[in-house]
Backbone as ProteinMPNN parsed JSONL, in Angstrom:
{"seq_chain_A": "MLGSQFVVLVVPLGLRRLARYLAGFFTSTPLDPPTARSPRPAQRFSYFDAWRHEALVCDCGWSGPLGPDQVEPYETLMEFCCPECDTALAIVTYPTDEEMLANLGKLSKSERAGVLKRHQFIEEAGRLALQSPEQLPDLEGDTLELLWDFVTEDGTRYTVIRHAATVVWRELAIWQGIERFEEIAAMLKARYGERLHDLIPTEASELYLYGDKLSGPDRVERIRETLSP", "coords_chain_A": {"N_chain_A": [[0.844, -1.19, 0.0], [0.531, 2.223, -0.814], [0.301, 4.304, 1.079], [1.143, 3.105, 3.533], [3.792, 2.593, 2.977], [4.881, 5.137, 2.752], [4.69, 6.091, 5.298], [6.917, 5.193, 6.665], [8.835, 7.095, 6.362], [9.266, 8.64, 8.59], [10.596, 7.097, 10.363], [13.505, 6.6, 12.273], [16.97, 6.098, 11.3], [18.632, 2.914, 11.716], [21.03, 2.017, 14.248], [23.284, 0.838, 13.145], [23.491, 1.957, 10.638], [23.655, 4.612, 11.175], [26.114, 5.93, 11.714], [27.286, 5.899, 9.21], [25.786, 7.59, 7.665], [25.893, 10.055, 8.916], [26.167, 12.573, 8.019], [23.714, 13.322, 7.113], [22.352, 14.08, 9.337], [21.549, 16.66, 10.039], [19.508, 17.272, 8.337], [16.078, 16.957, 7.266], [15.569, 14.508, 6.15], [17.479, 11.553, 5.619], [20.54, 11.583, 3.683], [20.739, 10.473, 0.259], [21.838, 7.117, -0.179], [25.148, 5.744, -0.872], [25.616, 3.585, -3.708], [27.424, 1.85, -4.82], [28.66, -0.418, -3.394], [29.275, -3.0, -3.645], [30.468, -5.665, -5.761], [28.327, -6.816, -7.033], [25.734, -5.262, -8.595], [23.124, -3.279, -7.15], [19.73, -4.24, -7.46], [17.308, -2.403, -9.256], [14.184, -0.852, -8.827], [11.073, 0.536, -9.859], [8.46, 2.175, -8.016], [5.947, 1.023, -8.486], [6.542, -1.374, -9.642], [6.765, -5.009, -9.46], [8.151, -5.492, -6.887], [7.96, -6.262, -4.264], [8.748, -8.779, -2.014], [10.551, -9.848, -3.779], [12.957, -12.2, -4.844], [16.214, -12.233, -3.588], [19.801, -12.316, -3.814], [22.888, -12.338, -2.13], [26.403, -11.577, -2.313], [27.709, -12.455, -0.065], [26.584, -14.801, 0.608], [24.068, -14.864, 1.694], [20.568, -15.26, 1.079], [17.257, -14.38, 0.178], [13.88, -13.015, 0.541], [12.851, -9.743, -0.644], [11.912, -7.783, 1.775], [9.153, -5.726, 2.266], [8.785, -4.316, 4.606], [11.286, -3.912, 5.54], [12.828, -2.079, 4.258], [14.898, 0.832, 3.995], [14.204, 4.238, 4.335], [14.887, 7.054, 2.221], [15.499, 10.338, 0.865], [14.752, 10.316, -1.873], [14.374, 7.684, -2.499], [13.995, 4.165, -1.557], [15.873, 1.732, 0.234], [17.038, -1.596, 0.274], [18.961, -3.665, 2.264], [21.398, -6.29, 2.646], [20.778, -8.427, 5.339], [22.855, -9.643, 6.612], [25.463, -8.661, 5.848], [25.096, -6.032, 5.224], [25.188, -5.013, 2.639], [24.009, -3.135, -0.118], [21.228, -4.324, -1.79], [18.892, -3.876, -3.187], [17.094, -1.202, -4.698], [14.447, 1.019, -4.475], [12.663, 3.367, -6.159], [10.785, 6.263, -5.319], [7.423, 6.979, -6.392], [6.715, 9.184, -9.14], [4.598, 12.084, -9.615], [3.27, 11.754, -12.033], [3.466, 8.979, -12.402], [1.94, 8.057, -10.255], [-0.602, 9.024, -10.946], [-0.979, 7.537, -13.241], [-1.274, 5.039, -12.21], [-3.554, 4.8, -10.643], [-5.459, 2.845, -10.271], [-4.194, 0.913, -8.767], [-4.146, 1.812, -6.228], [-5.539, 2.436, -2.953], [-8.868, 3.571, -2.02], [-8.693, 5.845, -0.367], [-6.05, 6.564, -0.84], [-6.129, 7.167, -3.567], [-7.772, 9.412, -3.478], [-6.107, 11.149, -2.089], [-3.959, 11.438, -3.911], [-5.254, 12.619, -6.116], [-6.109, 14.98, -4.929], [-3.66, 16.174, -4.366], [-2.702, 16.491, -6.979], [-4.54, 18.321, -7.952], [-3.904, 20.478, -6.31], [-1.269, 21.04, -7.185], [-1.752, 21.862, -9.822], [-3.294, 24.157, -9.358], [-1.491, 25.673, -7.844], [0.481, 26.119, -9.776], [-0.952, 27.708, -11.541], [-1.356, 30.053, -10.091], [1.179, 30.884, -9.475], [3.992, 33.089, -9.362], [5.601, 33.871, -12.322], [7.336, 35.447, -13.841], [9.433, 38.419, -13.656], [8.09, 40.566, -14.841], [5.449, 40.387, -14.115], [5.198, 41.613, -11.702], [4.179, 44.455, -9.734], [4.612, 48.069, -10.16], [6.53, 49.802, -7.744], [6.842, 52.354, -5.311], [9.578, 54.279, -4.003], [12.97, 54.552, -2.866], [14.306, 52.672, -1.422], [13.589, 49.371, -0.865], [12.217, 47.182, 1.336], [10.918, 44.268, 1.556], [8.275, 42.102, 2.764], [7.972, 38.655, 3.485], [5.221, 36.95, 3.853], [2.621, 35.0, 5.51], [-0.584, 33.696, 5.213], [-3.817, 32.361, 6.09], [-6.752, 31.619, 4.446], [-10.041, 30.775, 4.438], [-9.281, 28.12, 4.852], [-7.274, 27.749, 2.984], [-3.842, 28.075, 2.315], [-1.629, 30.771, 1.916], [1.249, 32.345, 0.485], [2.327, 35.607, 0.923], [3.641, 38.48, -0.486], [4.655, 41.501, 0.768], [4.677, 45.083, 0.707], [4.865, 47.446, 2.883], [1.601, 48.511, 3.235], [0.85, 47.442, 0.866], [0.009, 44.708, -1.177], [2.21, 42.893, -2.868], [2.527, 40.486, -4.221], [0.736, 37.36, -4.361], [0.44, 33.918, -3.705], [-0.154, 30.33, -3.701], [0.945, 28.793, -0.728], [3.917, 26.92, -0.232], [4.901, 24.043, 1.402], [7.834, 23.907, 3.325], [9.233, 25.782, 1.776], [11.729, 26.852, 0.768], [13.207, 26.79, -1.622], [11.354, 27.986, -3.302], [11.248, 30.511, -2.139], [13.798, 31.419, -2.817], [13.574, 31.507, -5.625], [11.552, 33.448, -5.988], [12.753, 35.629, -4.733], [14.841, 36.126, -6.53], [13.382, 36.956, -8.793], [12.163, 39.241, -7.779], [14.433, 40.801, -7.347], [15.296, 41.093, -9.961], [13.245, 42.628, -10.958], [13.12, 44.983, -9.34], [15.697, 45.759, -8.929], [18.561, 47.553, -7.706], [17.151, 48.881, -5.802], [15.858, 47.068, -4.194], [16.362, 45.858, -1.053], [15.934, 43.893, 0.846], [14.232, 40.824, 1.685], [12.099, 39.881, 3.923], [11.284, 37.307, 6.082], [8.239, 36.931, 7.808], [7.238, 36.295, 11.236], [4.992, 34.685, 11.22], [5.298, 33.283, 8.874], [7.402, 31.53, 9.134], [7.262, 28.784, 10.004], [6.041, 27.376, 7.843], [7.757, 28.085, 5.821], [10.377, 27.162, 6.573], [9.869, 24.554, 7.368], [10.786, 21.239, 8.084], [13.476, 21.582, 7.891], [16.392, 21.994, 9.476], [18.497, 23.498, 8.685], [17.284, 25.51, 7.368], [16.796, 28.317, 8.23], [19.426, 29.426, 8.065], [19.995, 29.093, 5.357], [18.04, 30.7, 4.156], [18.861, 33.143, 5.164], [21.279, 33.459, 3.816], [20.335, 33.755, 1.22], [18.965, 36.148, 1.479], [21.09, 37.843, 1.924], [22.167, 38.108, -0.612], [20.559, 39.954, -1.759], [21.149, 42.443, -0.829], [22.455, 45.61, -1.695]], "CA_chain_A": [[0.0, 0.001, 0.0], [1.339, 3.424, -0.919], [0.298, 5.06, 2.321], [1.94, 2.45, 4.556], [5.198, 2.709, 2.634], [5.373, 6.472, 2.979], [4.75, 6.334, 6.729], [8.239, 4.872, 7.185], [9.73, 8.223, 6.221], [9.554, 9.243, 9.879], [11.318, 6.141, 11.19], [14.918, 6.945, 12.24], [17.899, 5.08, 10.851], [19.182, 2.026, 12.715], [22.347, 2.412, 14.733], [24.311, 0.322, 12.248], [23.626, 2.85, 9.487], [23.694, 6.0, 11.605], [27.445, 6.502, 11.554], [27.596, 6.028, 7.788], [25.058, 8.704, 7.074], [25.817, 11.111, 9.911], [26.08, 13.848, 7.313], [22.314, 13.66, 6.941], [21.716, 14.301, 10.64], [20.983, 17.982, 10.149], [18.448, 17.443, 7.367], [14.867, 16.271, 7.688], [15.598, 13.165, 5.598], [18.864, 11.17, 5.364], [21.034, 11.703, 2.324], [20.665, 9.242, -0.523], [23.01, 6.302, 0.144], [25.96, 5.273, -1.995], [25.095, 2.301, -4.194], [28.499, 1.006, -5.343], [29.346, -1.009, -2.249], [29.453, -4.423, -3.898], [30.602, -5.988, -7.19], [26.99, -7.117, -7.554], [24.96, -4.02, -8.519], [21.802, -3.378, -6.54], [18.611, -4.247, -8.393], [16.554, -1.161, -9.169], [12.763, -1.012, -9.096], [10.137, 1.637, -9.672], [7.572, 1.864, -6.907], [4.82, 0.19, -8.901], [7.006, -2.683, -10.097], [6.47, -6.126, -8.547], [9.387, -5.675, -6.134], [7.7, -6.81, -2.932], [9.082, -10.201, -1.859], [11.469, -10.27, -4.839], [14.045, -13.042, -4.34], [17.509, -11.579, -3.702], [20.978, -13.102, -3.443], [24.028, -11.49, -1.805], [27.707, -12.212, -2.499], [28.172, -13.047, 1.186], [25.934, -16.094, 0.766], [22.667, -14.722, 2.13], [19.514, -15.145, 0.075], [15.952, -14.245, 0.801], [12.965, -12.097, -0.134], [12.908, -8.315, -0.357], [10.802, -7.5, 2.67], [8.723, -4.328, 2.17], [8.882, -3.667, 5.917], [12.688, -3.855, 5.921], [13.531, -1.077, 3.466], [15.25, 2.069, 4.693], [13.758, 5.365, 3.514], [15.718, 8.221, 1.981], [14.733, 11.435, 0.296], [14.226, 10.023, -3.201], [14.289, 6.252, -2.736], [14.11, 3.237, -0.438], [16.975, 0.805, -0.005], [17.036, -2.859, 1.029], [20.334, -4.144, 2.434], [21.586, -7.644, 3.154], [20.744, -8.438, 6.809], [24.087, -10.234, 7.145], [26.667, -7.853, 5.636], [24.684, -4.643, 5.004], [25.379, -4.597, 1.251], [22.778, -2.727, -0.796], [20.794, -5.321, -2.756], [17.773, -3.391, -4.0], [16.72, 0.198, -4.565], [13.099, 1.286, -4.969], [12.45, 4.806, -6.268], [9.427, 6.715, -5.036], [6.707, 7.3, -7.629], [6.472, 10.569, -9.521], [3.172, 12.412, -9.697], [2.739, 11.15, -13.255], [3.34, 7.541, -12.17], [0.8, 7.825, -9.371], [-1.823, 9.237, -11.719], [-1.1, 6.439, -14.199], [-1.513, 3.783, -11.482], [-4.607, 5.026, -9.654], [-6.171, 1.591, -10.019], [-3.452, 0.101, -7.809], [-4.197, 2.493, -4.938], [-6.792, 2.351, -2.205], [-9.753, 4.717, -2.235], [-8.148, 7.01, 0.326], [-4.823, 6.949, -1.534], [-6.524, 7.835, -4.814], [-8.266, 10.746, -3.12], [-4.943, 11.962, -1.748], [-3.212, 11.73, -5.13], [-6.026, 13.57, -6.914], [-6.079, 16.267, -4.231], [-2.326, 16.738, -4.592], [-2.628, 16.906, -8.385], [-5.33, 19.549, -8.053], [-3.123, 21.541, -5.67], [-0.143, 21.384, -8.052], [-2.266, 22.629, -10.951], [-3.701, 25.475, -8.872], [-0.27, 26.385, -7.476], [1.111, 26.576, -11.009], [-1.758, 28.783, -12.13], [-1.227, 31.267, -9.291], [2.579, 31.16, -9.161], [4.736, 34.123, -10.074], [6.393, 33.248, -13.382], [8.35, 36.35, -14.392], [9.46, 39.73, -12.994], [7.154, 41.488, -15.476], [4.142, 40.303, -13.46], [5.234, 42.371, -10.449], [3.72, 45.837, -9.921], [5.516, 49.169, -9.846], [6.553, 50.188, -6.343], [7.52, 53.615, -5.053], [10.576, 54.268, -2.945], [14.344, 54.267, -3.244], [14.744, 51.489, -0.676], [12.474, 48.445, -0.699], [12.383, 46.042, 2.237], [9.648, 43.557, 1.418], [7.979, 41.051, 3.736], [7.485, 37.338, 3.052], [4.213, 36.69, 4.882], [1.832, 33.773, 5.386], [-1.956, 33.843, 5.704], [-4.763, 31.287, 5.785], [-8.078, 32.135, 4.142], [-10.987, 29.693, 4.126], [-8.572, 26.851, 4.855], [-6.225, 27.735, 1.975], [-2.649, 28.781, 2.803], [-1.002, 31.607, 0.899], [2.413, 33.202, 0.699], [2.012, 36.967, 0.504], [4.752, 39.424, -0.484], [4.086, 42.803, 1.128], [5.463, 46.31, 0.845], [3.991, 48.246, 3.749], [0.214, 48.043, 3.128], [0.617, 46.948, -0.5], [0.272, 43.302, -1.499], [2.992, 42.856, -4.107], [2.187, 39.224, -4.888], [0.161, 36.323, -3.504], [0.299, 32.623, -4.365], [-0.302, 29.247, -2.749], [2.143, 28.532, 0.057], [4.542, 25.618, -0.413], [5.56, 23.566, 2.617], [9.294, 23.865, 3.227], [9.344, 26.471, 0.494], [12.955, 27.638, 0.664], [13.531, 26.937, -3.039], [10.441, 28.978, -3.861], [11.723, 31.783, -1.609], [14.949, 31.821, -3.623], [13.101, 31.844, -6.968], [10.836, 34.718, -5.952], [13.739, 36.664, -4.418], [15.552, 36.444, -7.766], [12.496, 37.726, -9.656], [12.019, 40.564, -7.167], [15.671, 41.543, -7.613], [15.296, 41.437, -11.383], [12.228, 43.674, -11.196], [13.334, 46.228, -8.604], [17.105, 46.115, -9.0], [19.29, 47.98, -6.517], [16.232, 49.407, -4.785], [15.474, 45.979, -3.294], [17.393, 45.64, -0.042], [15.705, 42.711, 1.682], [12.959, 40.088, 1.675], [12.148, 39.5, 5.331], [10.206, 36.406, 6.503], [7.545, 37.264, 9.045], [7.161, 35.183, 12.185], [3.898, 33.804, 10.807], [5.676, 32.505, 7.696], [8.592, 30.729, 9.362], [7.0, 27.347, 10.082], [5.807, 26.836, 6.505], [8.937, 28.346, 4.993], [11.503, 26.311, 6.945], [9.44, 23.162, 7.501], [11.61, 20.4, 8.942], [14.877, 21.817, 7.58], [17.105, 22.719, 10.511], [19.39, 24.429, 8.009], [16.468, 26.475, 6.644], [17.057, 29.733, 8.536], [20.729, 29.847, 7.542], [19.919, 29.182, 3.899], [17.26, 31.891, 3.837], [19.707, 34.292, 5.472], [22.244, 33.613, 2.721], [19.594, 34.279, 0.07], [18.696, 37.573, 1.764], [22.338, 38.598, 1.778], [22.413, 38.377, -2.021], [19.694, 41.051, -2.165], [21.714, 43.716, -0.361], [23.276, 46.268, -2.732]], "C_chain_A": [[0.88, 1.24, -0.001], [1.419, 4.158, 0.392], [1.196, 4.446, 3.363], [3.41, 2.554, 4.264], [5.724, 4.09, 2.953], [5.41, 6.822, 4.453], [6.144, 6.108, 7.262], [9.206, 6.015, 7.02], [10.097, 8.836, 7.564], [10.328, 8.313, 10.787], [12.803, 6.452, 11.137], [15.761, 5.795, 11.742], [18.321, 4.187, 12.003], [20.591, 2.444, 13.092], [23.453, 1.976, 13.793], [24.558, 1.267, 11.091], [23.885, 4.292, 9.905], [25.048, 6.638, 11.368], [27.752, 6.782, 10.088], [26.959, 7.259, 7.192], [24.898, 9.86, 8.053], [25.683, 12.479, 9.247], [24.636, 14.274, 7.105], [21.603, 14.011, 8.219], [21.006, 15.635, 10.713], [19.984, 18.286, 9.042], [17.25, 16.636, 7.817], [14.846, 14.819, 7.231], [17.04, 12.79, 5.327], [19.247, 11.359, 3.905], [20.872, 10.386, 1.585], [21.946, 8.439, -0.318], [23.867, 6.03, -1.074], [25.491, 3.897, -2.421], [26.195, 1.363, -4.681], [29.308, 0.409, -4.205], [29.648, -2.477, -2.488], [29.675, -4.641, -5.383], [29.255, -6.304, -7.832], [26.154, -5.849, -7.463], [23.591, -4.263, -7.895], [20.73, -3.389, -7.626], [17.773, -2.991, -8.173], [15.109, -1.414, -9.596], [12.078, 0.344, -9.029], [9.111, 1.209, -8.627], [6.468, 0.889, -7.302], [5.251, -1.109, -9.579], [6.655, -3.751, -9.067], [7.716, -6.462, -7.717], [9.167, -6.322, -4.763], [7.911, -8.325, -2.935], [9.905, -10.739, -3.024], [12.606, -11.097, -4.223], [15.39, -12.377, -4.62], [18.626, -12.515, -3.251], [22.134, -12.144, -3.222], [25.328, -12.269, -2.004], [28.215, -12.879, -1.225], [27.568, -14.427, 1.43], [24.5, -16.02, 1.221], [21.739, -14.681, 0.925], [18.183, -15.071, 0.787], [15.102, -13.235, 0.058], [13.238, -10.649, 0.254], [11.697, -7.983, 0.496], [10.391, -6.049, 2.622], [8.795, -3.583, 3.494], [10.324, -3.511, 6.377], [13.494, -2.873, 5.087], [13.82, 0.145, 4.326], [14.913, 3.25, 3.797], [14.805, 6.465, 3.413], [14.881, 9.245, 1.23], [14.082, 11.069, -1.026], [14.03, 8.538, -3.467], [14.246, 5.478, -1.431], [15.189, 2.22, -0.785], [16.801, -0.432, 0.873], [18.463, -3.377, 1.064], [20.346, -5.57, 2.977], [21.593, -7.616, 4.682], [22.007, -9.012, 7.439], [25.283, -9.297, 7.014], [26.373, -6.393, 5.299], [24.972, -4.136, 3.595], [24.037, -4.223, 0.63], [22.419, -3.726, -1.882], [19.682, -4.83, -3.668], [17.483, -1.938, -3.671], [15.352, 0.38, -5.204], [12.906, 2.799, -4.989], [10.993, 5.144, -5.97], [8.727, 7.103, -6.343], [6.635, 8.797, -7.879], [4.967, 10.827, -9.521], [2.533, 11.757, -10.914], [2.532, 9.647, -13.078], [2.157, 7.233, -11.256], [-0.519, 7.999, -10.103], [-2.06, 8.089, -12.696], [-1.432, 5.113, -13.523], [-2.579, 3.944, -10.404], [-5.335, 3.736, -9.297], [-5.474, 0.69, -9.024], [-3.484, 0.684, -6.398], [-5.54, 2.257, -4.256], [-7.621, 3.609, -2.469], [-9.185, 5.97, -1.589], [-6.862, 7.501, -0.34], [-5.133, 7.669, -2.837], [-6.995, 9.258, -4.531], [-7.105, 11.676, -2.798], [-4.147, 12.374, -2.975], [-3.943, 12.775, -5.968], [-6.051, 14.949, -6.261], [-4.735, 16.953, -4.434], [-2.182, 17.249, -6.027], [-3.391, 18.214, -8.58], [-4.565, 20.727, -7.451], [-1.98, 21.993, -6.578], [-0.61, 22.226, -9.237], [-2.647, 24.037, -10.522], [-2.481, 26.31, -8.481], [0.44, 26.923, -8.709], [0.364, 27.733, -11.637], [-1.536, 30.108, -11.412], [0.219, 31.718, -9.097], [3.133, 32.312, -10.0], [5.679, 33.455, -11.067], [7.515, 34.135, -13.899], [8.308, 37.684, -13.66], [8.448, 40.713, -13.565], [5.763, 41.459, -14.851], [4.072, 41.156, -12.196], [4.847, 43.827, -10.691], [4.848, 46.849, -9.709], [5.404, 49.492, -8.355], [7.322, 51.491, -6.195], [8.546, 53.44, -3.942], [11.953, 53.91, -3.462], [14.902, 53.036, -2.561], [13.535, 50.614, -0.404], [12.899, 47.307, 0.228], [11.029, 45.339, 2.312], [9.517, 42.48, 2.482], [7.496, 39.801, 3.027], [6.524, 36.871, 4.137], [3.422, 35.429, 4.563], [0.459, 34.028, 5.981], [-2.764, 32.607, 5.335], [-6.136, 31.901, 5.591], [-8.975, 30.993, 3.694], [-10.28, 28.343, 3.992], [-7.457, 26.735, 3.831], [-5.064, 28.602, 2.444], [-1.964, 29.516, 1.652], [0.305, 32.203, 1.405], [2.076, 34.569, 0.132], [3.272, 37.817, 0.615], [4.163, 40.815, -0.263], [5.146, 43.902, 1.071], [4.588, 47.305, 1.582], [2.563, 47.689, 3.634], [-0.108, 47.453, 1.763], [0.935, 45.464, -0.6], [0.944, 43.269, -2.868], [2.649, 41.613, -4.913], [1.602, 38.267, -3.864], [0.018, 35.052, -4.313], [0.167, 31.554, -3.294], [1.026, 28.985, -2.036], [2.609, 27.094, -0.15], [5.227, 25.232, 0.884], [7.058, 23.432, 2.375], [9.727, 24.557, 1.931], [10.577, 27.325, 0.323], [13.348, 27.843, -0.798], [12.636, 27.984, -3.695], [10.813, 30.376, -3.378], [12.869, 32.308, -2.474], [14.522, 32.239, -5.026], [12.42, 33.213, -6.983], [11.788, 35.863, -5.628], [14.485, 37.087, -5.673], [14.679, 37.278, -8.701], [12.243, 39.12, -9.096], [13.254, 41.421, -7.443], [15.737, 41.97, -9.065], [14.331, 42.585, -11.683], [12.609, 45.006, -10.563], [14.806, 46.624, -8.488], [17.714, 46.508, -7.669], [18.385, 48.557, -5.443], [15.824, 48.335, -3.782], [16.625, 45.676, -2.345], [17.17, 44.361, 0.755], [14.338, 42.11, 1.394], [12.901, 39.379, 3.016], [11.002, 38.543, 5.661], [9.553, 36.899, 7.8], [7.527, 36.057, 9.976], [6.088, 34.185, 11.78], [4.306, 32.887, 9.661], [6.733, 31.454, 7.994], [8.336, 29.225, 9.369], [6.84, 26.753, 8.693], [7.019, 27.017, 5.613], [10.057, 27.364, 5.29], [11.116, 24.839, 7.03], [10.296, 22.413, 8.499], [13.106, 20.641, 8.75], [15.538, 22.639, 8.693], [18.064, 23.748, 9.904], [18.632, 25.547, 7.302], [16.765, 27.932, 6.95], [18.385, 30.233, 7.986], [20.682, 30.006, 6.026], [19.141, 30.417, 3.474], [18.083, 33.15, 4.096], [20.72, 34.535, 4.359], [21.569, 34.187, 1.466], [19.336, 35.777, 0.272], [19.944, 38.42, 1.582], [22.626, 38.941, 0.322], [21.568, 39.558, -2.523], [20.26, 42.409, -1.777], [22.588, 44.33, -1.455], [24.765, 46.189, -2.394]], "O_chain_A": [[1.867, 1.302, 0.732], [2.499, 4.596, 0.788], [1.946, 5.163, 4.026], [4.218, 2.601, 5.192], [6.871, 4.233, 3.375], [6.099, 7.768, 4.835], [6.538, 6.763, 8.227], [10.332, 5.917, 7.506], [11.134, 9.488, 7.675], [10.687, 8.709, 11.895], [13.343, 6.564, 10.037], [15.322, 4.645, 11.756], [18.368, 4.638, 13.147], [21.262, 3.145, 12.335], [24.459, 2.671, 13.657], [25.684, 1.383, 10.606], [24.292, 5.11, 9.081], [25.128, 7.763, 10.875], [28.397, 7.778, 9.759], [27.532, 7.899, 6.31], [23.889, 10.564, 8.027], [25.154, 13.42, 9.838], [24.36, 15.462, 6.937], [20.39, 14.222, 8.217], [19.973, 15.749, 11.372], [19.644, 19.45, 8.828], [17.375, 15.736, 8.647], [14.184, 13.985, 7.848], [17.79, 13.635, 4.839], [18.403, 11.304, 3.012], [20.868, 9.316, 2.195], [23.033, 9.017, -0.286], [23.371, 6.08, -2.2], [25.017, 3.119, -1.593], [25.926, 0.188, -4.931], [30.498, 0.692, -4.063], [30.222, -3.136, -1.621], [29.136, -3.893, -6.199], [29.064, -6.086, -9.028], [25.879, -5.388, -6.355], [22.982, -5.315, -8.087], [20.813, -2.636, -8.596], [17.557, -2.571, -7.036], [14.847, -2.095, -10.587], [12.461, 1.201, -8.233], [8.92, 0.017, -8.387], [6.102, 0.018, -6.514], [4.401, -1.869, -10.044], [6.292, -3.433, -7.934], [8.268, -7.557, -7.82], [10.102, -6.869, -4.178], [7.331, -9.049, -3.744], [9.956, -11.95, -3.239], [13.152, -10.72, -3.187], [15.674, -12.0, -5.757], [18.419, -13.392, -2.412], [22.349, -11.236, -4.025], [25.342, -13.494, -1.875], [29.061, -13.771, -1.29], [27.984, -15.141, 2.343], [23.777, -17.014, 1.145], [22.086, -14.132, -0.12], [18.008, -15.634, 1.868], [15.541, -12.66, -0.938], [13.777, -10.363, 1.323], [10.577, -7.91, -0.011], [11.218, -5.186, 2.917], [8.861, -2.354, 3.511], [10.569, -3.03, 7.483], [14.719, -2.835, 5.194], [13.083, 0.452, 5.263], [15.293, 3.268, 2.627], [15.511, 6.769, 4.375], [13.692, 9.034, 0.991], [12.949, 11.481, -1.277], [13.568, 8.162, -4.545], [14.432, 6.036, -0.35], [15.392, 1.89, -1.953], [16.464, -0.332, 2.053], [19.105, -3.515, 0.023], [19.425, -5.994, 3.674], [22.353, -6.845, 5.268], [22.216, -8.89, 8.646], [26.046, -9.146, 7.968], [27.297, -5.603, 5.108], [24.997, -2.924, 3.382], [23.041, -4.919, 0.832], [23.21, -3.957, -2.797], [19.541, -5.308, -4.794], [17.609, -1.502, -2.526], [15.123, -0.05, -6.334], [12.978, 3.444, -3.943], [10.084, 4.395, -6.329], [9.388, 7.513, -7.297], [6.509, 9.585, -6.942], [4.167, 9.895, -9.437], [1.406, 11.266, -10.849], [1.535, 9.1, -13.55], [1.451, 6.247, -11.469], [-1.449, 7.216, -9.909], [-3.203, 7.712, -12.951], [-1.829, 4.162, -14.195], [-2.51, 3.292, -9.362], [-5.773, 3.555, -8.161], [-6.101, -0.219, -8.48], [-2.91, 0.106, -5.475], [-6.536, 1.924, -4.899], [-7.141, 4.576, -3.061], [-9.195, 7.041, -2.195], [-6.61, 8.705, -0.399], [-4.485, 8.659, -3.177], [-6.656, 10.191, -5.259], [-7.111, 12.845, -3.182], [-3.707, 13.52, -3.079], [-3.323, 13.711, -6.474], [-6.018, 15.967, -6.952], [-4.674, 18.163, -4.648], [-1.609, 18.313, -6.258], [-2.932, 19.106, -9.294], [-4.571, 21.829, -7.999], [-1.745, 23.192, -6.728], [0.054, 23.191, -9.615], [-2.363, 25.003, -11.23], [-2.435, 27.51, -8.751], [0.943, 28.046, -8.699], [0.976, 28.64, -12.202], [-1.526, 31.165, -12.043], [0.459, 32.821, -8.606], [2.793, 32.48, -11.171], [6.46, 32.578, -10.698], [8.543, 33.628, -14.349], [7.275, 38.051, -13.101], [7.989, 41.606, -12.852], [4.982, 42.393, -15.031], [2.981, 41.392, -11.676], [5.157, 44.377, -11.748], [5.896, 46.524, -9.152], [4.315, 49.459, -7.782], [8.33, 51.708, -6.869], [8.409, 52.584, -3.068], [12.103, 53.086, -4.364], [15.851, 52.421, -3.048], [12.566, 51.057, 0.213], [13.834, 46.564, -0.073], [10.126, 45.762, 3.033], [10.511, 42.005, 3.031], [6.707, 39.874, 2.085], [6.95, 36.447, 5.211], [3.544, 34.865, 3.476], [0.339, 34.514, 7.105], [-2.434, 31.896, 4.385], [-6.632, 32.617, 6.46], [-8.702, 30.328, 2.695], [-10.628, 27.53, 3.136], [-6.756, 25.724, 3.803], [-5.266, 29.723, 2.911], [-1.752, 28.963, 0.573], [0.449, 32.522, 2.585], [1.598, 34.683, -0.997], [3.898, 37.874, 1.673], [3.285, 41.254, -1.007], [6.326, 43.683, 1.344], [3.696, 47.925, 1.003], [2.343, 46.51, 3.91], [-1.233, 47.009, 1.533], [1.995, 45.014, -0.164], [0.327, 43.577, -3.888], [2.498, 41.674, -6.133], [1.912, 38.335, -2.675], [-0.456, 35.074, -5.449], [0.355, 31.833, -2.109], [2.087, 28.96, -2.659], [1.798, 26.172, -0.232], [6.039, 25.991, 1.413], [7.489, 22.909, 1.348], [10.468, 24.005, 1.118], [10.486, 28.427, -0.219], [13.774, 28.933, -1.18], [13.087, 28.768, -4.53], [10.703, 31.335, -4.141], [12.907, 33.489, -2.82], [15.044, 33.215, -5.565], [12.671, 34.034, -7.865], [11.653, 36.954, -6.183], [14.739, 38.275, -5.87], [15.174, 38.208, -9.338], [12.122, 40.079, -9.858], [13.141, 42.612, -7.735], [16.181, 43.076, -9.373], [14.586, 43.408, -12.563], [12.438, 46.054, -11.186], [15.12, 47.709, -7.999], [17.435, 45.897, -6.637], [18.803, 48.707, -4.295], [15.48, 48.652, -2.644], [17.714, 45.289, -2.768], [18.126, 43.798, 1.288], [13.421, 42.786, 0.927], [13.586, 38.376, 3.218], [9.841, 38.931, 5.532], [10.24, 37.238, 8.763], [7.772, 34.929, 9.547], [6.25, 32.98, 11.973], [3.718, 31.819, 9.491], [6.944, 30.559, 7.175], [9.119, 28.467, 8.796], [7.445, 25.725, 8.392], [7.279, 26.188, 4.741], [10.634, 26.788, 4.368], [11.95, 23.967, 6.788], [10.515, 22.877, 9.618], [13.922, 19.971, 9.382], [15.274, 23.833, 8.831], [18.398, 24.746, 10.542], [19.244, 26.432, 6.705], [16.97, 28.719, 6.026], [18.46, 31.357, 7.49], [21.262, 30.943, 5.477], [19.537, 31.107, 2.534], [18.008, 34.113, 3.332], [20.991, 35.681, 4.0], [22.156, 34.996, 0.748], [19.474, 36.57, -0.659], [19.871, 39.567, 1.141], [23.263, 39.957, 0.044], [21.838, 40.098, -3.595], [19.873, 43.424, -2.354], [23.383, 43.623, -2.074], [25.597, 46.689, -3.151]]}, "name": "protein", "num_of_chains": 1, "seq": "MLGSQFVVLVVPLGLRRLARYLAGFFTSTPLDPPTARSPRPAQRFSYFDAWRHEALVCDCGWSGPLGPDQVEPYETLMEFCCPECDTALAIVTYPTDEEMLANLGKLSKSERAGVLKRHQFIEEAGRLALQSPEQLPDLEGDTLELLWDFVTEDGTRYTVIRHAATVVWRELAIWQGIERFEEIAAMLKARYGERLHDLIPTEASELYLYGDKLSGPDRVERIRETLSP"}
């Protein structure tokens, strides 16, 4: 089931793997693992392939099924390792949005509803998203310090760019939206040039902007520094 597989994203790494991927400690999800640890290449599967209980053989002599409850989750994939020597034997990539839409018949009713809701959100987010600096309005003032704000209206969450009482732009808010912050900051700089001095996240916006990224505030600070003349 798709839902049960994605729940394991919150399960921490086992102690045996923790030291190897300590570099991922300060991110919300461990870094993708190296795959060239054995002369025998790991078998690769897409999520909707028939990988569950696939028979696997390891160079150390172990053989057995690929247990769906024994995979370790990473940001873009799941990995199954030999229980005897920890060699990577199989890699399962998470489904893309297109793959999920193409395999709705393999999902439960609740999973289908979730996929369709996400697809609807992506389409609406794209429709409302700032695409180019030319869409931004004229603003008065020699020095512009804009606010990156967050509001909820009728259950819908929005990112709002403000200049004093003026709403410069509004679009659907993206969870852990640091990349979107960087994209919009670049378009604001292109539109307002040297007059733009800062894009300041409000306290209300911080949770949705940073999400689970402990490095989020530092990254946003670096982006803001690029805006200073």
